[in-house]
C-alpha positions in Angstrom: -89.3 58.6 91.7 -89.1 55.9 94.4 -85.7 54.6 95.3 -86.7 51.0 94.4 -87.5 52.1 90.9 -84.1 53.8 90.5 -82.4 50.7 91.8 -84.3 48.6 89.2 -83.3 50.9 86.4 -79.6 50.8 87.5 -79.7 47.0 87.6 -81.3 46.8 84.2 -78.7 49.1 82.7 -75.9 47.0 84.2 -77.4 43.8 82.9 -77.9 45.2 79.4 -74.4 46.7 79.2 -71.8 44.1 80.4 -69.0 46.6 79.6 -70.2 48.6 82.6 -68.4 46.1 84.8 -67.1 49.0 86.8 -70.5 50.3 87.8 -71.7 49.4 91.3 -75.2 48.5 92.3 -75.1 51.3 94.9 -75.8 54.9 94.0 -76.7 58.4 95.3 -79.6 60.5 94.0 -80.9 64.0 94.3 -84.4 65.2 93.5 -84.6 68.4 91.6 -88.2 69.5 92.3 -87.9 72.7 90.3 -87.1 70.8 87.1 -89.2 67.7 88.1 -86.3 65.3 87.7 -84.0 63.1 89.6 -80.2 63.1 89.3 -78.6 59.8 89.9 -74.9 59.5 90.7 -73.5 56.1 90.2 -70.8 54.5 92.4 -67.8 53.0 90.7 -65.7 50.0 91.7 -62.4 50.7 90.1 -60.1 53.6 89.3 -60.3 55.1 85.8 -56.9 53.8 84.7 -58.0 50.2 85.5 -61.3 50.7 83.6 -59.5 52.0 80.5 -56.9 49.2 80.5 -59.4 46.4 81.2 -61.9 47.7 78.6 -59.1 47.5 76.0 -58.3 44.0 77.1 -62.0 43.0 76.8 -62.4 44.5 73.3 -59.2 42.6 72.2 -60.5 39.4 73.7 -63.7 39.6 71.8 -61.8 39.2 68.5 -61.7 35.5 69.2 -65.3 35.4 67.9 -64.6 37.2 64.6 -64.0 33.8 62.9 -67.7 33.2 63.0 -68.9 36.7 62.1 -70.1 35.6 58.6 -72.1 32.7 60.0 -75.8 32.5 60.7 -77.2 33.6 64.1 -77.4 29.9 65.2 -73.8 29.3 64.1 -72.7 32.3 66.2 -74.8 31.2 69.2 -73.3 27.6 69.1 -69.8 29.1 68.8 -70.3 31.3 71.9 -72.0 28.5 73.8 -69.3 25.9 73.0 -66.5 28.5 73.8 -67.9 29.0 77.3 -68.2 25.2 77.9 -64.7 24.5 76.7 -62.9 27.4 78.4 -64.8 28.4 81.6 -66.1 26.7 84.7 -68.6 27.7 87.4 -67.0 29.1 90.5 -67.5 31.9 93.0 -63.9 32.2 94.2 -63.4 35.7 92.8 -66.2 37.5 94.5 -67.7 40.4 92.6 -65.7 39.6 89.5 -67.5 36.3 89.3 -70.8 38.3 88.7 -69.4 40.3 85.8 -67.5 39.8 82.6 -64.2 40.1 84.5 -64.8 36.6 85.9 -64.7 34.7 82.5 -62.3 37.0 80.7 -59.7 37.5 83.5 -60.1 34.3 85.6 -61.8 31.8 83.3 -64.5 31.3 86.0 -67.8 32.9 87.0 -71.2 32.3 88.4 -74.4 32.4 86.3 -74.6 36.2 86.2 -71.1 36.6 84.9 -71.5 33.8 82.4 -74.8 35.3 81.1 -73.2 38.7 80.8 -70.3 37.2 78.9 -72.7 35.5 76.5 -74.6 38.8 76.0 -71.4 40.8 75.3 -70.1 38.1 72.9 -73.4 37.8 71.0 -73.7 41.6 70.9 -70.2 41.7 69.3 -71.5 39.2 66.7 -74.6 41.2 66.0 -77.1 38.8 67.6 -79.8 40.4 69.6 -80.1 39.0 73.1 -80.6 40.0 76.8 -79.8 38.8 80.3 -82.8 37.3 82.2 -83.0 37.1 86.0 -85.2 34.7 87.9 -85.1 31.5 89.9 -84.4 28.0 88.8 -83.9 24.5 90.0 -80.4 23.0 89.6 -80.7 20.3 86.9 -78.3 18.0 88.8 -80.2 17.7 92.1 -83.6 19.3 91.1 -83.5 21.2 94.3 -85.6 24.2 95.4 -85.7 27.3 93.3 -82.6 29.5 93.7 -81.6 32.8 92.1 -80.3 32.4 88.6 -79.4 34.3 85.4 -79.4 33.2 81.8 -80.1 34.7 78.3 -82.9 35.1 75.9 -81.6 35.1 72.3 -83.4 36.3 69.2 -83.0 34.0 66.2 -84.8 35.0 62.9 -87.0 37.3 65.0 -88.0 34.6 67.5 -87.0 34.5 71.1 -85.5 31.5 72.9 -84.1 30.7 76.3 -80.3 29.9 76.3 -78.8 28.8 79.6 -75.1 28.3 79.1 -74.5 27.9 82.9 -76.8 24.9 83.2 -75.2 23.3 80.1 -71.9 23.8 81.8 -73.3 22.1 84.9 -74.6 19.0 83.2 -71.6 18.6 80.8 -70.0 15.2 80.9 -67.5 13.9 78.3 -69.2 15.9 75.5 -70.8 19.4 75.3 -74.4 19.5 76.2 -77.3 21.5 74.7 -80.1 20.7 77.1 -80.9 24.4 77.5 -80.2 25.7 74.0 -83.1 27.6 72.4 -85.9 26.4 74.6 -89.4 27.7 74.6 -91.3 29.0 77.7 -93.2 25.7 77.6 -89.9 23.7 77.9 -88.9 25.4 81.2 -92.2 26.2 82.9 -91.8 23.5 85.6 -88.2 24.4 86.6 -87.9 28.2 86.8 -89.6 31.5 87.2 -88.7 34.9 85.7 -88.6 38.0 87.9 -89.0 40.7 85.3 -91.1 41.1 82.1 -89.4 39.4 79.2 -90.3 38.6 75.6 -92.4 35.5 75.1 -90.5 32.5 73.9 -93.4 30.7 72.3 -91.8 28.8 69.4 -91.6 25.1 70.3 -89.4 22.6 68.4 -86.4 24.8 67.5 -84.3 23.7 70.4 -80.9 22.1 69.6 -81.9 18.6 70.5 -85.0 18.6 68.2 -83.3 20.4 65.3 -80.5 17.9 65.3 -82.8 14.8 65.5 -81.6 13.8 69.0 -85.1 13.3 70.4 -86.7 9.8 70.9 -90.5 9.5 71.4 -90.5 5.8 72.2 -88.3 2.9 73.2 -88.2 1.8 69.6 -86.9 5.2 68.5 -84.3 5.2 71.3 -83.0 1.8 70.2 -82.7 3.0 66.6 -80.9 6.2 67.6 -78.4 4.4 69.9 -77.8 1.7 67.3 -77.2 4.2 64.5 -74.7 6.1 66.7 -72.8 3.0 67.7 -72.6 1.8 64.1 -71.1 5.1 63.1 -68.3 4.6 65.7 -69.6 7.0 68.4 -68.8 6.2 72.0 -70.8 9.1 73.4 -74.5 9.4 72.6 -76.9 12.3 73.5 -80.6 11.7 73.5 -83.6 13.6 74.8 -86.7 11.5 75.7 -90.3 12.6 75.1 -93.6 11.0 76.2 -92.0 9.5 79.3 -93.8 7.1 81.6 -92.6 5.3 84.7 -90.1 8.1 85.4 -88.8 6.4 88.6 -87.2 3.6 86.6 -86.4 5.5 83.3 -82.6 5.6 83.9 -82.5 1.8 84.4 -84.6 1.2 81.2 -82.3 3.4 79.2 -79.3 1.6 80.6 -80.7 -1.8 79.5 -81.6 -0.6 76.0 -78.1 0.9 75.6 -76.4 -2.3 76.7 -78.6 -4.5 74.5 -77.9 -2.3 71.4 -74.1 -2.5 72.1 -74.2 -6.2 72.6 -76.2 -6.8 69.4 -73.7 -4.8 67.3 -70.4 -5.8 68.9 -71.4 -9.1 70.4 -69.9 -8.3 73.8 -70.8 -6.7 77.1 -70.1 -3.1 77.9 -70.3 -0.7 80.8 -72.5 2.3 80.1 -72.0 5.5 82.1 -75.1 7.6 82.2 -75.1 11.4 82.8 -78.8 12.2 83.2 -80.7 15.5 83.4 -84.1 14.7 84.9 -85.4 18.3 84.4 -85.1 18.1 80.6 -85.0 14.3 80.2 -81.6 14.4 78.4 -79.3 11.4 78.7 -75.6 11.4 77.9 -74.5 7.7 77.3 -70.8 7.0 77.5 -69.8 3.5 76.3 -66.6 2.6 78.2 
């Protein structure tokens, strides 16, 4: 077996088993030609005593999710998603730990790989089938060139969806964001690529924004959504736009509509702070 195939297998095992935080990406191998097999000896990062103690800490930590064990798969997914957004932040200060579950659990910080592994471990604990996906993606804030990235595919009622908790952490403003919650392949085709073979995410319209009626297909629908939210007392409004034209001026147009709706309801001017994700056309409007 070629060494690159062995390396790929080791990487897949590590991604699919986040509790193997102690397994290094390096290894040794010996070919046993008489038995037509290859013996792989993995390298380990930590002493056995640390692994035992930390594994016990991790298993105890996961009990925080037991409160939602009786919920639906989507309930569990939202709980894990929101837990990450409310308790962790993106940072690479802790080196290798930031790429494993040790980052979130021990340091409350990690990069995309560590966050995706934490999501996998948590959903595994809750009985929700999922996997970690590796590929390249454009940062939603600056829409820059493709960079290495990791996220999850989650199976809900037998259907596969993309879940990118890291990117929702990145775009979060005053409220939790769900820009990348249960997206289809079609929804992300222009902003990322996937390195390995993964299940097709072909079901469109089951993303969080659509399911929760947070999508506007026209200026009239946008006006109605903002007006309804303001009349209910909300100061923060999330909305995803579809069928967009004149993309260069879209943020200005949304600002004008938001100010007009506020003025018509409260009869006074207001400052509207906009947090805008141009990759998914999601706007967070904060009326301050």
